[in-house]
N, C-alpha and C positions, 0 to 999 in steps of 0.2 A: 434640495430644490429651493430656489429663492421665491420671490413673489410669484403667485399664480393669479392670473386674471380671473375675474368673475364674469365680465363681459367685455367684448372688444367692439370697436367701431372702425371699420376699414376705411382709410383715407387714400385715394388715388392721387399721389403727389405728382407735380410736373409744373410746366409753365402756367397752367391754369389754376393750380393750387400749390403755392409755395409754402415753406415752413411758417412764415409770418401769416399767410392766409389761414393756414390750419390752426395756428395759435389763437387767432381771433374767434375760432369756433369752439374752443375748448370750454368756455362758459356754458354754451348751449348744450354741449355733449355731457357736461357734468349735471346740468339740470335734467337731461334726458335719463340719467342714471347709469351712463357708461363708466366702467372702472378703468379701462385701459385703451389708449390709442393703438391702432394697428396700422402701421405705415407700409405702403408699398416700397420697393427698393429705393434706397437713397444714395447709392454710390454713383460716381460720375458715369454717365451713360452716353451713348452715341448721339450726335447732333439730332435734334428734333424728336428724340425719344418721347413717347407719351405714356410709357409704362415702367421704364427703368430696368427691365430684364435684359437689356443689351449693354452690360457694364463694359467700360473701356479702361477704368483704373480703380483698383480696389483700395488705393491709398487716399482717395479724395471723396469728400461728400459733394454731391451735385451742386455746382454753382448756380445752375438754373433754378434750383429749389431754394437757394439761399446760403449754401456753404455750411461749413462747420458751425459758424456763429449763429446762423439761422436755425440750425437743428437744435443747438443748446437753448435758444430762445423758446422754441416749441416745447422742449422738455421741461423747461422752468414753468411755463404756463401749465403744463400738465401736472407737475408736482404741486403747484399752488392749489390745485383741486384734488390733491391726493390720488392722482391718476398715474398709472404705469404706462409703459411704452413697449410695444411689440414691434419687431422689425422683420420684414420679409427679406431673405437673402437668397442668392443665386449661385450655388457652388458649381453647377454642372458646366457652365460655358461662359464665354465672353463674346463681345461683338467683334466682328471683322468689319470695322466702320469705313465709311468713305468721307474723307481720305483716311488711308490706313495708319498714318502716323499718329492719329488720335489714340490708338492703342499701342503704347510704347513697347509692351512685351511682344506683341505680334509683329510689329515693325522690326524689332531686333531680330527675330527668327527669320523673317523674310530677307533681311539684309545680310545676316551672318550665317544662317543655316545651322548646322550642328555645333558651330562654335559659339553660338549665342548663349549668354548666361540664362536665357529663358527657354532654351531648347527642351528642357524637360517638362515645361509647362503644358504643352499642347498634345493632344492625343493624335499624333501623326509620326509616321516612321520616317524621320529625316534621312536615315541611312539608305532608304530604298529609293530616294529620288526627291525631286523638288516638290514643294507644296503646290497643289493644284489651286489656282485662283481663276475660277470660272466667272469672269466679270465682263467679258467682251460681248458686244451685241451681235457680232458676226464671227465667222471662223477667222483664226489668226492670220491665214494667208491674205484674206481680203482686207483685214485691218492694216496689215503691213503695206499692202499694195496701194491703198488709198491714203497712206500718210496720216493715219489717226493716232499713231503713237509718236511721242516726242521725248527727247532727253532735255532736261532744263534744270536751272538752279532750283534748289529746294525753296518753297514758298516762305517768305519772311515770317509769316505767322506760325510756321511749324517749329521754329527754333532749331532747325537742323542745318548742317553744313553740307556742301557737296551737291551732287546732282541727283535728280530723281527721274523716274519714268512716268510720264503722264498719259492717261487715257481719259479724256474729258474730265470728269470730276474725280476720277480715280488717280491717286498719287501713290507710287510704289517706289521702294528703295532701289538704288543701282548698286550691285555688288562691287566692292572695292576691287579696282584693277580692270574693271570692264568698261569704264567710262568712254574710252576712246575707240572701241570696237564698232564696226558697222552695225547699224541698228538690228538687223535680223540676228547677227551673232550675239550682240548684247542681250537681246531678249532670250536667247537660247542658253546663256550662261548664268542666269540668275538662280537663286535658291528657291525660286517659285516658278511655276509654269503658267503663263497667261493662256487662257483658253476661252472659247465660246461658252456662254453660260449653260447651254444645253448639255455640255460634256460633263457637267458636275454630277448629274444623276447616274451616270455610267462609270465614271472614273475617279470620283472624288476620293482622296486618300487621307482625309482627316475626318474624325468623328464630329458630327454637328448636332445641334438640337433638332431632333427629328429630321425633317428635310429642309431646314432653314440654313442655307449655305453661308448666310452672314452671321451665324451664331456658331462659333467654333468651341469644341469641348476642351476642357482643361482636365488635368490629371491630379485632382485634389487627393487621390489616394497616396500620392508621394508626399511625405512629411514637409519637404521644403516648399512644395506648391501650396499645401494647406496653410502653412504658416504665413507665407507671403500674401495669399489671397484673403486670409481671415484676420490679419493683423489689426486692421482698423475696427472690424466688427467686434472682435474679442475686447479691444480696448474700450469700446463704447459700453460693453457689458460690464467690464471690470471697473469702469469709472462711474457706474450707476446711471448712465444716460439711457441704456436699454435694459429691459428686464426679461424679455422673452424673445423667441425667434420662430419664424415660419420658414421652413426650408423647401425651396422650390424643387420639384422633380428629382427626388433622390433616387428614383429607379434608373436614372441615366448614369449614375456613378458606378465605378468599378466595384466598389465594396461599400454599400449603403450602411451596413452594420459598423464597419470599421470607421466610416466617416462620422457617424453619430456618436460613437464612443470618443473619438478624438475631440469632437465639438463639445461634448458633455464635460470632458476633462478641462478643456481650455476655458470654458465659461463658468466653471464652478457649479455645474448642474443647473443652468438656467432653463426655465420652462421652455420646451421646444416642441413644435408640431411638425409633422411630415406631410407634405402634399402627396399623399399615396392614394391611388385609386385602387379600391378593393372590389373584387367580384363578390356577389352575394354570399357565396360560401367560403370566402377567404377572410382570414383575420391578419391583423398587423403582426409582423414577426415579433415574437416575445423577447428576443434578445436585443432589440433596439432600445437604447436608453432615451425614449421620447415619451411625451405626455399622450400622444395619440396622433390622429389625422387632422386635416384641416376641415373635415366635416361633410365630404361628399356622401359618405356612408349614411349619415343621418338625413341629409336632404332628400335623397330618393325615396327612402322609406316613409318619411313624413308626407311626401307628395302621393305615394302610391297607396298608402292606407286610406286615402280619400277617393280612390278610383273605384268606380262601380264595375265589377267583373262582368255584370250582365250586358255592358255596353261593348264588349270586345267584338261580338259577331257583327253588329251593324256598322261599326267603324271599320272593320275589315272589309265589309261589303263596299263601302265607299272607296277604300283604298284599291281594292281589286278592280272596281269599275274604272277608276281614273288611271291606275298605274299598271295593273296586271299582277301586282305583288299579292301573294296570298297569306292568310293568317299564319300559317306555320313556316313562312319562308325566311324569317330573320336569320337563323343559323347559316343557311346557304348563302345568304346575302353577305353576311360577315365574312364567310370564308372566301368568297369571290373578291370581295373588297380588299381583304388582306393580301391575297395573291396578287392582285393588281398593284398594290403598293410595293410588295416584295420584288416585283419584276419591273417596276416603274421608277417612282421617285426615290425609293430606297434600295434600288438595285445595286448601287455602289457599295452600300453597307454589307449587303448579302455577298457581293463579290469579294470584298476585302476578307470577310470571314472565311469564304470558301477557299481562297488562296492560302490562308493560314493553315487550314486543315489539310489542304493538298500538299503543301510543303512539308508538313509533319509526316504525312503518309509516304511521300517520296523518299524521306530520309530514313525510313524504317523498311528494311527488306521484307518484313512480314506484312506490310501495309501498302507497298507501293503499287499494287495492282488496282487500288481504288482511285479511279480517275477524277480529274477535276470536274468533269461534267456530271458524273454520278454524285460526287460530294455536293456540288451546287444544287442538284435536284433534291437531295435529301435534306439539306439545310433549309432550302426554301419551304418545303412541306412541313418540316418541324416547326419553323417560325410561324407558318400560317396556322398550324394546329394548336399553338399555345393559346389557351383560353384566358390568360391574364397577363399582366405586364411582364412578369419574369418569375423564374425560380430564384432561389438564394443559395448558390453554391459558391464557396470560397476556396480558392486554390490552396492546396496543402491541408485542407480539412476533409473528412468524410462527408459526402453529400448527405444532408438531412433526409430522413425517411419521406417526409412530405415532398421534398424536391424529387426524390427518386421516383415516387409514385406519380408526380406530375409529369415527368419526362417519359415514363413508361406509357401513360395514357396518350401523351402527345405522339409518341413513336407509333402506337397502334393506329391512331388516326391517320398519321402521315403514311403508313404502310399501305393503307387502302387507296392512296392517291398515287402510289408509285408502281412502276413495273416490278414484277417479282425479282428481276435480276438485281434491282437496287437494294434488296433486303439486307444483304451482308454489309453493304456500305452504310446503310442506315444504322445497323447495329454498332459499327465502329464509331460513327459520328456521335451517337448517344453516349457511348462509353467515354469518348473524349470530353464532351461537354459536362459530364458528371465527374470528371477527373479520375476515372477508373483506369486500372492497368489494362492496356490493350496494346497488341503488337509485341515488340521485343521487351523483355524485362528491364526494369530499372529506368524507364523513360517517364515515369509519372510526373515528377516535379521538375519540368524544364520550362524555361520562360515562354516558349511558344505554346506549350500545352496550357500554361496558366492564362495566356492571352486568349486562347480559344474558349476556355471556360467563361471568362469575363465578357468577351465580345459577344458571344452567343446571347447572353442574358440582356446585354444592352440593345442588340438588334431586335430581340423579341419585343422589348418595350416600345421601341420606335415604331415597329410595324403595327403593334397593338394600337398605339395612339393615332397614328395616321390612317390605319385601315379601318378601325372601328369608329372612334369618336369623330374623326375628321373626314370620313367617307361614308360608311354604312349608316351612321346616326343621321346623316343628312339625306340619305336615300330612303330610309324607313319612315313612312308617314302614317302608320297605323294611328298612333296618338303621339304627336310630336313633342308634347311636354315631357314624355318619358325618355326622350333621346337627349339626355343632358350629360354634361362632364361627370364621369363617375356614376352615371345612371344605370338602370337595369331594365330596359324595355322588354326583355325576355320574360320578366315576371309579371307584367301588366299591372295587377293589383296585389296588395298584400292585406292580410287580415290583421285585426287588432292584436291577436296573440302573437303574430310575427313581430310586430313593433315592440310589444312588451318583452319578448325573448331577446331581441337585439339590445334593447335599452338595459335590461338586467345584466346581459353579458358585458356590455360596455362599462356599466357601473363597476363591475367586478374587476375588469382588466385594465381600463383606462379612464378613471373617473375624472381626469382633468383634460380629456381630449377636447376638441373644438367641434362645434356644430355651426352650420351655415345654412342660409336660405338663398342668398344670391352671392355671386363673386365677380371679380373682374374677368373671369374666364367663362362665366355662364353663357350658354347659347341663348337662353331666355331667362329673364329675371323671375323671381319667385311669384310675383302677381300675374305675369303673363302665363306662367305654367299653371297657376291656380285656375285662370280663366279657361285655358285649353282643357285641363282636367275635367272641368264640368261637362264637356262634351260626352264623357263616358256615362253620365247620368241621364242624358237626353239624346242618346245615340240615334234612336229612330227619328226623332225630330230633326236632329242634325243632318241625317241623311236626306230627308225631305228638303231641308234648307239648302244643302248644297245643290240639289237638283234645281231649286228655284233660282239660285245664283247662276248656275250654268245656263239656264234658259234665258235669264235677263241679259247675259253677256254673250250669247251665242252669235249675235251678229258681228261682233268685233273681236272675239277671242282668237288669237293666232292659231292657225290650223296646226302648226307644229309645236304648240305649247306642250312641253313635256308633262306627262301625267303626275310625276312626282313633284315637280314644281307647282303645278296647279293645286294639288292637295295641300301642299305646304302653304301656298297662298291663302286658301280658305281658312285653314286652321290659324294662320298667323293673324288674319283679320279678326277671328273670334278671340284671340288672345290679346289683341291690342285695342279693340273697339270698345270704348267706354261710354259713359253717359254723354260725354261731349263729342262723341264721334270718333273718327280715326285719328291716328298720329299723322305727322307730316308725311307727305307722299314720298319725299326723298329718303326718309328713314326706312320706309317699307321697301322701296325699290332697291335701296343700298343693301339692305339685309337679304333680299331675295336673290340679288345678283351674287353676293358673296356666298350665300348658302348653295346656289347652283354650281358655282365654281368649285366649292368644296366637295359637292356630291360627284362631280366629274362625269355626269351622264351626258351632257350636251355641250358644256363649256367648261374650261378649266383655267387655272391661273396661268398656265403656260401655253394654252391654245385657246385664247378667247374667241368666241363666236359673237363678234360685235353685232351682227345683224339680228340674231335671235335675242341677244341681251337687250338691244334697243326695242325690239318688238315686245318683249316682256315688260320693260319699263313703260312703254307707251300703253300697253294694255291696263296696267295697274293705274296709271294716271287717268285713263278714260273711265275705268269702272268706279274710281273714287268720286267722279263727277256725275255718275249715272244715278239719277233720282231713284230709279227702281232698286239699285244695289244699296244705296244709302238707306232707303225705307226698310229693306230687308234686314240690314245690319243693325239699324236702330231698334227694330222690333226684337231682334235676337238679344241685343244688350238689355232691353227691358225685361224680356222673358227670363233671362238668366241672372238678373240683378241679385236676387236673394241667394241662390246657390253660390254665385261668385263671392258675395259678401261672407258667406260661411267659409268658403275655401280660403280666402285671403286671411281672415282672422284665425282660423284654426291652424293654418300653416305656421303663422307667427307664434301663436300660443304654444304649440307643441315644440317648435324650435327653441324657444326661450325657456322651456322648462324640463325637457329631457336631459339626461345626464351629459355634462360637458360644459366647457366655456362657450358662451353664446356669442357669435359674431353678428353684427348688424352691418351690412354693406352700406356704404355712404348713400344716403337718400331713401333707403328701403324701410326706414321707420314709418314712412307714409306709403301710400300706393304709388307705384312707379311702373312705367312701361319701359323695360330695358331689353334689347335684343343683343345679338352677339357683338363683340367689340368691333369697331370703336364705339357703337351706340351705347353700350352699358358703361362707358367710361366718360360720359358727358359730365360737365361741371354740375354741381348741385348748389342751388341757391338756398342757404339755410335760414336766411332772414325770415321769410314767410313761415318756415317751420317753427322757428323760435317764437314768433308772434302767435301762431296757432297753439303752441304748447302753453304759452302764458294764458291764453284765453281758456283753454281747457282746465288748467290748474285753478283758475278763478271760478270755476263752476259751470262754465258755458258748455252746452251740449255739443257733440260733434256735428258739424255742418254737412259732412259727406263721409263716404267710406274711408277716404284718405285720413281725415281727422279722427275717425273712429279707430283706425289702425295705429295712428300716432299715440292716442290716449292709452291703448292697450300696451304698446311697446314701452311707453314711459313707465307705466304702472309695473310692468314685469321686470324691467331693468332696475327700477328702484327697489323692488322686492328682492331681487337677487343681491343688490348692494347691501341691503339691510340684514339679509340672511345668507351670507356667502357659503357658510359651511353646509347648508342644506342643498346646495346646488353643485358644488365642486369639491373634490377631495375625498379623503378616506372616511370622514365622519358622515358624509351624505349617503343616501340609499335610494332605492327605487322599488315600488311595489305597485302592481295592478290593483285597481279597486273594481269590485263586482258591479255590473250593471245588468239590468234585466233585458236589454236590447242591444243588438249589434249596431244600432245607430248612434250609440254613445261610446266614447272611449275615455277611460278614466284611470288615473294613477296618482299616487302620492309620492312626494319626495320627503324622505326622512332625515332627521338629524339625531345621530347616536341611537338610531333604531326607533325613534318616536316620530310619528307623522308631523310634518311641519307645514307642508304645502300640498294642496290638492289641485289637480287639473282635470276638468271635465269638458269634453268638446263634442260637437255634433259631427256625425258621419253620414254621408250620402243623403242630404236633406231632400232631394227630389223624391226619392223612394219613401222617405219618411212622411212627407206631406201626403203622398198618394195613399199611404196606409192610414191616414187620419191623425197624424201627429203623435205626440208623446203618449197620449192616453194616460194609463196608470203606471207607466214605466218609471223605474227608480234607479238611482245610483246609491250605493252604501258608502257614506262618508265615515271616516274613523271617529271614535268617541270624542266629545268636546264641542266647542263652538268654533264656527268657521266663517271668516269674514271675506267677502268678495273684494279683491284688491282694486277692482275698477269702480264698482257701484257702492260699496260699503255695506251691502246687505249681509245679514248674519243668518247662518243656517246651523241648526243643531246636527250633531252626528247621528249616524244610523241611516236607515233608508230615507232618501229625499226624493221627492217627485221631480223628475227632469223637466216637467212642464213649468214648475216653479223656479228651479234653479237656472234654466236657460230661457226664461220668459222673454227677456229683452236682448239677449246676445246668444250667438251659437257657441260661445266659449264662457267658461267660468273658471277663474284661478282664485283659490281660496287660501288664505293663511290662517294658522291657528290663532284664534282670538284669545286674549288673556282672560282668565276667570273674572267674572263680574265682582 
């Protein structure tokens, strides 16, 4: 492995932050203590892209960002400060842009079908029929009747010759030899099938990114596709312009392990992390040649070690009162949400898999009595029963025992949801997806059976993502800070020993993994989650507060306001209301509308309830101008100021000192209010941050919590940079430190077995204050002298009074002081 980052700083590049804009920030980031830039995708993306995950050309750097020359200038600026560069890449899919000619590979397939040189690129069976293009606003008959389609010369800017088929902004190729046909016949003779957009969820015949029809999956498991789509990325690594990689959504790939092995070989072992969502009892596959994950597994544990389990009942009472959901209802909600997705927006994926299994059964005399209907039912329930993104079964290899165990458990859950008559079919389906011998002998390793193994795992991941994180997590409002990407709301709170056990295991298995607090995918930024998490410590008071808010708004609250939306609203106010009041009303309403559409309880992206959305927006606008509501929320912000301060600083101190490469999302070095995208991808003005950092470095005390967080982040990033081996890599270690109270959490990071850094933080400060404070409680520091990296205070090893150590701050991070 080459360069390993010690800390990264995520930059969301695009029209508002070009390579040159980023280069201008490098000096500030170096002062902050960052060791590596962490760039969002930089390849050419679809027009107007704000994130870069919709790649249209793997051979070009985004001109919008500044092109290859701009990237090289940014890298040069980083190298001048001895900083590395980590790049986010997207191997799973490409954009189906508007107009389509912007993706030359896709255009070629649409124009030439199976004869296209790119025919092997996309996950679509071209031999089975034309590629579905569900882009029409109405059914094809109506579109033809009203003359909305036209055949015309290719646009000059496309660089194409010949004729194209136009539908408003959509431009599609005309198959050679069909140009002179009557329009309806011409449409019918293409290598693609124009269709009403709603047809896609039922009949789509290409794999996509979850349920996003404009992101079409590619087959990087094929060597020629991997080579073509990774040529430029590998070149950037080989030429020393990029040091490490973050791989987006590997669970969508046909063979994640095979992909990572090929990538590892191509890049010479570059540091690589996988955006892998792990369930609480799940570990990263040990045969993946990666440094670790992107840090969701760290983020939820750090948040939930600060949740007070005593608050669960009162918060559940509020949820039940407003929504009817009960404390133990999350598993059933997840199941129903996944089934809704499997029979709705991802029905086409389930159907495609069902037809593959049915075809295999029809061709085997011993299996042909298993009908398509029975197979569809069994597959649907198996997918719903999968409690994680996927198993890892590779065609041609025996299924790993863990995967066999997982599929066995899934089958038993599915069996309880199926008629007894389906039992034999379920057994056949399980055998097929595990690659076992079933039916006639000698049929194990055939292309269609391999496809079944792979496609089943891909469908499981898509249904998990859309059913759990993008549906159930928007419906479950017990404590919304827990419903995060990669989160575990089913656990509610975790104990310090649980965090220690995870950290120790991570240090042993993946010492150079990544940790994060906020990401571009976060539903709520780390500080918003911290504020909402405090509700668990004041759950009874929060329940009374919600009653007061409801009473204050009773006269104008919409009668049909959905209870889940209402509970989300109140918790969102708690998470975003600071000393200066609420954030802009359009940010709150934009978030609530998006969250409601994702929840799909009363409005959806495909069936918008405009009247109720308008009523929700109007309600929020009115309550934010209501003096009674403002006074209530201002009072709540004052009441929670100290526990919020604790949660914000503790979250960052833990994230920057537990095992792994610590990432700081742009702007999160200070307090920020970030909601789900696009809100969390807003531009960050670093000039005020740079000025504040300079004042703090000159000895000025922090003016507010934002500056206090900035001071802490800078101190810890600089500490990491000065002692890299104590934080990442095989020489570093982790050990819990003893405390006499559960209100303190402490550990040491070791270097070659010797303590080098100690972290001591406060837990559950509300209960701590109610118990009278620290009193005589202590933490036992290792032998020697220890210097607080923020205040400079020095403490001797051995038992140290927490009242002294944490007198001025809820966190203390100490480095070993040299002997006097």
